[in-house]
C-alpha positions in Angstrom: 120.8 124.4 74.8 117.1 123.6 74.8 114.7 126.5 75.3 112.4 124.7 77.8 114.9 122.6 79.6 114.8 122.0 83.3 117.8 121.5 85.6 118.3 117.8 86.0 120.4 117.3 89.1 121.0 113.6 89.7 121.7 112.8 93.3 121.6 109.3 94.6 118.7 108.2 92.3 118.0 105.0 90.4 116.6 104.6 86.9 113.2 103.0 86.5 112.2 102.4 82.9 108.6 102.3 81.8 106.8 102.1 78.5 103.8 104.4 78.2 101.0 104.4 75.7 101.4 107.3 73.2 98.4 109.2 74.6 99.8 109.1 78.2 103.3 110.0 77.0 102.0 113.0 75.0 100.0 114.3 78.0 102.9 113.7 80.4 105.1 115.7 78.0 102.6 118.6 77.6 102.0 118.7 81.4 105.7 118.8 82.3 106.6 121.4 79.7 103.7 123.6 80.8 104.6 123.3 84.5 108.4 123.6 83.9 109.2 120.4 85.6 110.9 117.2 84.6 109.0 114.0 84.0 111.1 112.5 86.7 110.1 115.1 89.2 106.4 114.6 88.4 106.7 110.8 88.7 108.6 111.1 92.0 105.8 113.3 93.4 103.1 110.9 92.2 104.9 107.9 93.6 105.6 109.6 96.9 101.9 110.5 97.2 101.0 106.9 96.4 103.4 105.7 99.1 101.7 108.0 101.6 98.3 106.7 100.6 99.3 103.1 101.1 101.0 103.9 104.4 104.4 102.6 103.6 105.6 102.7 107.2 105.8 99.2 108.5 104.8 97.6 105.3 108.3 96.6 104.1 108.2 93.5 106.3 104.8 92.6 104.9 106.1 92.9 101.3 109.2 90.8 102.2 106.8 88.1 103.6 104.8 88.2 100.3 108.1 87.6 98.4 109.0 84.8 100.7 105.6 83.1 100.2 105.9 83.5 96.4 109.5 82.1 96.4 108.5 79.2 98.5 105.6 78.4 96.2 107.9 78.6 93.2 110.4 76.3 94.8 107.6 73.7 95.6 106.4 73.8 92.0 109.9 73.5 90.7 110.7 70.6 93.0 107.5 68.9 92.0 108.3 69.3 88.3 112.0 68.5 88.7 112.6 66.3 91.7 116.4 66.5 91.3 116.4 70.3 91.4 119.0 71.8 93.7 117.7 73.9 96.6 121.0 75.8 96.8 120.9 76.5 93.0 117.4 77.8 93.4 118.4 80.1 96.3 121.5 81.3 94.4 119.4 82.2 91.3 116.8 83.9 93.6 119.6 85.9 95.3 120.9 87.0 91.9 117.5 88.0 90.7 116.7 90.0 93.8 120.0 91.8 93.8 119.6 92.6 90.0 116.2 94.1 90.8 117.9 96.5 93.2 117.1 95.1 96.6 119.8 95.7 99.2 121.8 92.6 100.4 120.2 92.8 103.9 116.7 92.4 102.6 117.8 89.6 100.2 119.4 87.8 103.2 116.2 88.2 105.1 114.3 86.6 102.3 116.8 83.8 101.6 116.8 82.7 105.3 113.1 82.0 105.0 113.1 79.9 101.9 112.1 76.4 102.9 113.8 73.4 101.4 110.6 71.4 101.4 111.9 68.6 103.6 109.7 69.6 106.5 
């Protein structure tokens, strides 16, 4: 058993992978060892602080709208480049991508219902 280990209780958490520059990784390791906390705990604290600073409440709908705008722009560009492209195939691929990224089905459905077919 490691000497400086910290209890790592995994509840209903999701893995987020990130590559760090060596200098940042070394400092992160030194800091967490010195403070007796896991890197995960430190990152959770930092992200929760960031979320408070950007005032997350009510912002999810804004972020969903940004995704809708991006997806509609991508569809228009794809349709322009490939006039025979299928709108249904595009939406299916988008749905798969959003679910693979970890969005819940309800949010994915909200996004998909706002994807325009470009016929308007």
